[in-house]
C-alpha positions, -999 to +999 in steps of 0.1 A: +483-264-876+469-249-845+484-213-835+473-193-806+466-158-818+481-127-809+479-091-806+502-061-803+506-060-763+539-070-746+544-105-731+568-116-705+579-152-719+607-180-705+625-205-729+627-235-714+644-271-717+636-305-695+653-340-704+617-362-696+617-394-688+582-407-680+558-388-709+531-404-695+533-387-660+544-357-677+514-356-699+491-357-665+509-329-654+506-308-686+470-317-684+468-313-647+485-277-651+469-262-683+437-250-665+455-227-641+477-214-668+451-203-688+433-190-657+464-170-653+462-155-692+493-181-701+498-202-728+525-230-743+534-204-774+560-227-789+564-267-775+586-292-793+600-327-787+634-331-798+655-360-803+690-343-803+707-317-785+736-306-803+751-281-779+745-268-747+756-266-711+730-292-697+733-323-675+713-341-694+702-339-730+668-316-734+639-340-753+617-312-747+617-274-751+589-251-750+577-212-745+555-200-720+535-171-724+524-146-698+508-109-699+541-099-675+564-109-651+542-103-622+515-130-638+542-154-644+553-153-605+511-153-595+513-188-618+542-205-602+526-197-565+495-207-569+482-236-549+469-256-574+499-254-598+522-262-566+498-290-563+501-305-598+536-301-600+547-319-565+523-351-582+533-352-617+565-329-621+594-338-603+590-375-612+586-374-647+618-352-651+654-360-650+668-325-653+653-288-668+667-252-670+651-217-678+676-210-711+662-176-710+630-150-696+626-117-720+597-095-729+583-098-771+568-067-778 
């Protein structure tokens, strides 16, 4: 099992749920955005494919749930504003999902 090492510093994180409809295209999105994510010192702390959503307020049941981790909220904002990220998102993300939601944002220490 692969894990990401952690230190005792605080991290800003997002818990995200998606309903992915095109796995191959979503995989291209992830491959394309990961170098930019890592350039902003971000990573996927957890990443799950799920088969059943038992409760929730989503329009469509989530089949992917993950936690994105950044050094702080400002770094998260810079990542999502990065032109390289926005190009990959426009090319692959929007047409590979039906719906999605940021379920929570929080700082861990």
